[in-house]
VODO-932217 format. One record per residue (C-alpha): y, z, x. Coordinates in Angstrom, 3 decimals. Each point is the difference from the previous one (the first is absolute). Layout:
residues N
+----------+----------+----------+
:       yy :       zz :       xx :
+----------+----------+----------+
:        Y :        Z :        X :
...
+----------+----------+----------+
This chain:
residues 250
+----------+----------+----------+
:       yy :       zz :       xx :
+----------+----------+----------+
:   40.584 :  -40.553 :    1.985 :
:   -3.761 :   -0.096 :   -0.216 :
:   -0.481 :    3.644 :    0.911 :
:    2.530 :    1.007 :   -2.633 :
:   -1.639 :   -2.253 :   -2.579 :
:   -3.397 :    1.443 :    0.871 :
:    1.318 :    3.532 :   -0.337 :
:    1.493 :   -0.783 :   -3.419 :
:   -3.282 :   -1.549 :   -1.138 :
:   -1.985 :    2.979 :    1.237 :
:    2.312 :    2.413 :   -1.800 :
:   -0.300 :   -2.033 :   -3.183 :
:   -3.780 :    0.001 :    0.185 :
:   -0.030 :    3.725 :    0.652 :
:    2.220 :    0.594 :   -3.002 :
:   -2.176 :   -2.153 :   -2.241 :
:   -3.128 :    1.726 :    1.224 :
:    1.511 :    3.416 :   -0.657 :
:    0.973 :   -0.977 :   -3.526 :
:   -3.481 :   -1.395 :   -0.614 :
:   -1.711 :    3.143 :    1.308 :
:    2.262 :    2.172 :   -2.147 :
:   -0.780 :   -2.107 :   -3.040 :
:   -3.738 :    0.296 :    0.638 :
:    0.281 :    3.764 :    0.447 :
:    1.903 :    0.265 :   -3.308 :
:   -2.596 :   -2.095 :   -1.813 :
:   -2.852 :    2.031 :    1.460 :
:    1.687 :    3.227 :   -1.068 :
:    0.481 :   -1.371 :   -3.512 :
:   -3.686 :   -0.949 :   -0.190 :
:   -1.085 :    3.396 :    1.317 :
:    2.121 :    1.992 :   -2.449 :
:   -2.029 :   -0.817 :   -3.149 :
:   -3.256 :    0.628 :    1.881 :
:    1.286 :    3.371 :    1.159 :
:    1.075 :    0.831 :   -3.544 :
:   -3.447 :   -0.886 :   -1.360 :
:   -1.669 :    2.089 :    2.706 :
:    2.239 :    2.949 :   -0.861 :
:   -0.879 :   -0.156 :   -3.712 :
:   -3.698 :   -0.143 :    0.943 :
:    0.004 :    3.507 :    1.379 :
:   -2.057 :    1.967 :   -0.390 :
:   -2.975 :   -2.350 :   -0.063 :
:   -2.922 :    1.081 :   -2.156 :
:   -2.675 :    1.843 :    1.927 :
:   -3.067 :   -1.791 :   -1.400 :
:    0.961 :   -3.654 :   -0.441 :
:    3.038 :   -0.144 :    2.271 :
:    2.048 :   -1.598 :   -2.781 :
:    3.736 :    0.597 :   -0.332 :
:    1.143 :    2.894 :   -2.144 :
:    2.926 :   -1.940 :   -1.481 :
:   -1.643 :   -1.052 :   -3.307 :
:    0.361 :   -3.719 :    0.749 :
:   -1.167 :   -1.771 :   -3.203 :
:   -2.107 :   -2.335 :    2.164 :
:   -2.313 :    2.946 :    0.756 :
:   -1.215 :    0.155 :   -3.598 :
:   -1.762 :   -2.279 :   -2.461 :
:    2.759 :    0.745 :   -2.480 :
:    2.854 :    2.410 :   -0.642 :
:    1.891 :    0.966 :   -3.125 :
:    3.548 :   -0.968 :    0.941 :
:    1.252 :    1.768 :   -3.141 :
:   -1.557 :    3.366 :    0.868 :
:    2.768 :    2.580 :   -0.519 :
:    1.485 :    1.973 :    2.859 :
:   -0.427 :    3.706 :   -0.713 :
:    3.256 :    0.825 :    1.794 :
:    2.720 :   -2.031 :    1.715 :
:   -1.041 :    1.335 :    3.409 :
:   -3.678 :   -0.952 :   -0.408 :
:   -1.342 :   -2.804 :    2.199 :
:   -3.305 :   -1.855 :   -0.147 :
:   -2.473 :    0.677 :    2.832 :
:   -3.488 :   -1.340 :    0.665 :
:   -2.790 :    2.546 :   -0.351 :
:   -3.643 :   -0.354 :    1.027 :
:   -3.234 :    1.908 :   -0.523 :
:   -3.281 :   -0.640 :    1.768 :
:   -2.865 :   -0.828 :   -2.363 :
:   -2.586 :   -0.563 :    2.748 :
:   -0.074 :   -0.839 :    3.703 :
:    0.742 :   -3.619 :   -0.808 :
:    1.858 :    0.215 :   -3.332 :
:    3.454 :    1.383 :   -0.810 :
:    2.241 :   -0.061 :   -3.035 :
:    3.716 :   -0.717 :    0.411 :
:    2.657 :    0.502 :   -2.656 :
:    3.698 :    0.663 :   -0.210 :
:    1.512 :    3.281 :   -1.127 :
:    3.486 :    1.447 :   -0.150 :
:    1.174 :    2.350 :    2.712 :
:    2.562 :    2.223 :   -1.700 :
:    0.572 :    2.417 :    2.884 :
:    3.570 :   -1.329 :    0.177 :
:    0.511 :    1.498 :   -3.444 :
:   -1.361 :    3.336 :    1.173 :
:   -3.464 :   -0.484 :   -1.498 :
:   -3.079 :    1.271 :    1.845 :
:   -1.961 :   -3.015 :    1.332 :
:   -3.364 :   -0.890 :   -1.518 :
:   -3.196 :   -0.077 :    2.028 :
:   -2.635 :   -2.550 :   -1.071 :
:   -3.721 :    0.184 :    0.748 :
:   -3.365 :   -1.436 :   -1.002 :
:   -2.801 :    2.343 :   -1.042 :
:   -3.398 :   -1.043 :   -1.369 :
:    1.139 :   -3.067 :   -1.894 :
:    3.451 :    1.265 :   -0.995 :
:    3.496 :   -0.559 :    1.378 :
:    2.006 :    3.160 :   -0.512 :
:    3.403 :    1.428 :    0.894 :
:    1.641 :    3.356 :    0.494 :
:    3.369 :    1.223 :    1.169 :
:    0.090 :    0.680 :    3.721 :
:   -0.837 :    3.666 :    0.542 :
:   -1.940 :    0.309 :   -3.256 :
:   -3.691 :    0.974 :    0.289 :
:   -2.344 :   -2.977 :   -0.153 :
:   -1.862 :    1.416 :   -2.996 :
:    3.204 :   -0.419 :   -2.030 :
:    0.175 :   -3.751 :    0.629 :
:    0.156 :   -2.350 :   -2.991 :
:   -2.234 :   -3.055 :   -0.370 :
:    1.804 :   -3.319 :   -0.440 :
:   -2.721 :   -2.633 :    0.460 :
:   -3.788 :   -0.134 :   -0.149 :
:   -1.703 :   -2.753 :    1.982 :
:   -3.461 :   -1.116 :   -1.167 :
:   -1.761 :   -2.915 :    1.733 :
:   -1.406 :   -2.596 :   -2.387 :
:   -3.699 :   -0.740 :    0.517 :
:   -1.188 :   -3.554 :    0.622 :
:   -0.281 :   -1.933 :   -3.250 :
:    2.092 :    2.569 :   -1.860 :
:    3.525 :   -0.167 :   -1.438 :
:    2.686 :    2.687 :    0.337 :
:   -0.361 :    0.611 :   -3.731 :
:   -3.730 :    0.677 :    0.372 :
:    0.757 :    2.357 :    2.866 :
:    2.514 :    1.848 :   -2.181 :
:   -2.585 :    0.377 :   -2.768 :
:   -2.242 :    1.942 :    2.378 :
:    2.590 :    2.804 :    0.078 :
:   -0.879 :    0.750 :   -3.633 :
:   -2.687 :    2.301 :    1.387 :
:    2.874 :    2.488 :    0.398 :
:    1.078 :   -0.366 :   -3.658 :
:   -1.223 :    2.174 :   -2.891 :
:   -3.450 :   -1.251 :   -0.951 :
:    0.956 :   -0.734 :   -3.614 :
:    2.793 :   -2.337 :    1.192 :
:   -1.822 :   -2.102 :    2.567 :
:   -1.373 :   -2.619 :   -2.379 :
:    3.356 :   -0.258 :   -1.765 :
:    2.153 :   -0.931 :    2.999 :
:    0.579 :   -3.432 :    1.507 :
:    2.367 :   -1.805 :    2.356 :
:    2.869 :   -2.050 :   -1.350 :
:    2.882 :   -1.891 :    1.674 :
:    3.284 :    1.861 :    0.006 :
:    3.550 :   -0.668 :    1.146 :
:    1.005 :    2.549 :    2.618 :
:    2.496 :    0.259 :    2.886 :
:    0.056 :   -2.923 :    2.426 :
:   -3.054 :   -0.012 :    2.285 :
:   -1.786 :   -2.545 :    2.192 :
:   -3.177 :   -0.265 :   -2.104 :
:   -0.998 :   -0.065 :   -3.664 :
:    0.573 :    3.073 :   -2.169 :
:   -2.243 :    1.527 :   -2.615 :
:   -0.869 :    3.395 :   -1.442 :
:   -3.115 :    1.849 :   -1.054 :
:    0.865 :    0.778 :   -3.600 :
:   -1.577 :    1.407 :   -3.155 :
:   -1.135 :   -2.190 :   -2.864 :
:    2.146 :   -0.062 :   -3.129 :
:   -2.454 :    2.385 :   -1.646 :
:    0.126 :    2.495 :    2.871 :
:    3.795 :   -0.210 :    0.250 :
:    0.300 :    0.710 :   -3.725 :
:   -2.337 :    2.947 :    0.378 :
:    2.027 :    1.350 :    2.931 :
:    3.205 :   -0.297 :   -2.026 :
:   -1.539 :    1.868 :   -2.904 :
:   -1.358 :    2.808 :    2.154 :
:    2.981 :    0.479 :    2.309 :
:    2.346 :    1.544 :   -2.563 :
:    2.793 :   -2.243 :    1.227 :
:   -0.415 :    1.071 :    3.637 :
:   -0.482 :   -2.470 :    2.875 :
:   -3.632 :   -0.806 :    0.745 :
:   -2.167 :   -1.535 :    2.743 :
:   -3.008 :   -2.237 :   -0.463 :
:   -2.708 :   -1.723 :    2.041 :
:   -0.007 :    2.500 :    2.832 :
:    2.379 :    0.522 :    2.926 :
:    0.117 :   -3.755 :    0.645 :
:    0.751 :   -0.780 :   -3.621 :
:    3.255 :    0.354 :   -1.920 :
:    2.313 :    2.933 :   -0.458 :
:    3.072 :    0.397 :   -2.162 :
:    1.617 :    2.282 :    2.592 :
:    0.338 :   -2.419 :    2.926 :
:   -0.131 :   -3.617 :    1.144 :
:   -3.330 :   -0.971 :    1.516 :
:   -1.877 :   -3.296 :    0.095 :
:   -2.501 :   -2.138 :    1.908 :
:    0.748 :   -2.892 :    2.339 :
:   -2.591 :   -2.637 :    0.822 :
:    0.030 :   -1.312 :    3.571 :
:   -2.267 :   -2.210 :    2.049 :
:   -2.764 :    2.457 :    0.826 :
:    1.669 :    3.160 :   -1.339 :
:    0.804 :    1.796 :   -3.228 :
:    3.133 :    2.107 :    0.420 :
:    0.885 :    2.783 :   -2.404 :
:    3.728 :    0.795 :    0.015 :
:    1.269 :    3.441 :   -0.996 :
:    3.787 :   -0.232 :   -0.357 :
:    0.669 :    3.149 :   -2.004 :
:    2.981 :    0.345 :   -2.305 :
:    2.980 :   -0.791 :    2.246 :
:    1.118 :   -2.817 :    2.300 :
:   -2.063 :    0.124 :    3.173 :
:    1.162 :    0.047 :    3.599 :
:   -2.642 :   -2.614 :    0.866 :
:   -0.146 :   -3.618 :   -1.185 :
:   -3.328 :   -0.648 :   -1.821 :
:    0.411 :   -3.753 :    0.556 :
:   -0.027 :    0.372 :    3.778 :
:   -3.508 :    1.377 :    0.627 :
:   -1.466 :   -2.381 :    2.592 :
:   -3.234 :    0.308 :    1.960 :
:    0.017 :   -0.698 :    3.745 :
:   -3.179 :   -0.638 :    1.983 :
:   -0.559 :    0.393 :    3.734 :
:   -1.334 :   -3.127 :    1.646 :
:   -2.496 :   -0.283 :    2.845 :
:    2.910 :   -0.414 :    2.415 :
:    1.514 :    3.297 :   -1.128 :
:    2.908 :   -1.484 :   -1.949 :
:    0.709 :    0.879 :   -3.620 :
:    0.685 :   -2.555 :   -2.729 :
:    0.397 :   -0.116 :   -3.757 :
:   -3.322 :    0.050 :   -1.827 :
:    1.161 :   -0.068 :   -3.626 :
+----------+----------+----------+
């Protein structure tokens, strides 16, 4: 009887072990599935910072969750431009290729982030953001005032910064605007037509543009007249550390 009993016990143990191994394999597969899904949505990784291209909100200081989709088939993707060897700017923008739209190409040139449709000559690119470092001991507003050297000379002393409510962004918003006297003068001389004041970084009645104050930077947003494919709230600087890894820098 003992051999039979031993055989039964051995078979029972084998069965239990098989069930346990199967259960472990199932659990491991379940754990691996989400990781594989995340890895799949990461592709392609960005060439400069190595970040995922899936527009994960955690990549940015802030996003505008209410930003409108331009078409049902549009999806948010992470974009990056290199500002220097150790500084990059990440933001999210809509990829509407699923709707048959030509993809946008983003680049950084001499202080400006710009975009163009893929295949369009670079000299036809449109500027969307100007990046100006803020000097030590200076405020973003003081940095913005320096751009008045590009304004008509008779306007420079009659322009100043003032807080303004603009689309959701990560920093504080303000504009470089004319005094009440200058605005009244512009109204009187425009013949009812839209006018601009305080230079290219000032105000215009033809488009939405404004300043954003950040820690160490003054950003000038140029949104144009229509909803944009990029999210102005998402602009986030990344800096390369001594160990070669990139991390958020504000």
